[in-house]
C-alpha positions, 0 to 999 in steps of 0.5 A: 531505545528504538534501535530494537525491533519487535515483531508481534504475531497475535490473532486477537485484534484488540490485544495486537493493536494494544501491544503495538501502540504500547511497544511502539513508544520504545521499539520498532514494531511490526504486527501480523494477525497470523503466522501465514501473514508474517511468512508472506511478509518476510521479504519486506524486512531489512534484517541486514540493518543489525537491529536486534530483533525479537518475536512476540508470538501468540502460542495458539492461533488458527492454522499454523500455531506459534511453535509451528511458526517457530519451527518454520522460521528455523528451517528457513535459517531465521533464528530470532529470540521468541517470547510466547504468549498464551491464555491457556497453555498446559505444561506440555505446550510450554515444554515444546516452546522451550525445546524450540528455543523460546526465551520466555513464556508469558501467560495471559493476561500478563502484566505490562511491566513484566513484558517490559522487563523481559524485553529489557533483559533480552535485548541487554543480553543480545546487545552485541549479537547481530540477529540478521539472516546472514551478513550482507556481503554474502548476498552481494557475491555472485557465483556460478551455480550449475543449475537451469533457469527453472531449477533456480525458480524452484530452488527459490520457492523451496527456500522460501518455505513453499511446499512442492505441491504449491510450487507446482501450482504456482509454476503451472507444472505437475508435482512430478516435474517439481520432484524431478527438479528437487532431485536435480538440485540435490544431485547438483548442489548436495542440498539434502535437507530443507535446512541446507536448502534454505540456508543455501538460498539465503547465502546465494540469493543474488546468484540464484535470482540472476539465473531465475531471471536470465530468460527475462533479460535475454 
């Protein structure tokens, strides 16, 4: 059964650890205390191993909530089945979750057997689906991309979901400079939306990283 992965995001420490201990008996489990912590750790996951993956998200969390995390992951091209948990969700919250693509919504305190049934049904349904970002072959193909080293750096950071103001601070340049690079990327590559940009970064990461690190190699 451990050929299936569950990623837990829950700010209640006791519940998070309890779920981790229980689910680890049958699944590959990773757990995070916040949406921000998961987003920061995404690059550490090897999603190309073909392991079916599900997200178990707390609906109400400080800062970024579960639906906002679900939306951010979708914009980055990461579409895993999502099961939400909530202690006091109203009908509007549940509707928002379903619209975002949730496969189930569990009200706390939920029955452990119910959660297990949900996972079994989900993974059985997704048994032949490869829940990875993109096939590994895409990351290995290197193509010629007509962008500068700095534009490649900006592209990677935008593709990772960073805001333009944050990128300006990370690269120690002005926001106006980042907006100028963003406009150049739009003109050169036709990347008009964040979804297009994120998917392009995933598909051509090896090529973009090669350009971004070119100055270090020279």
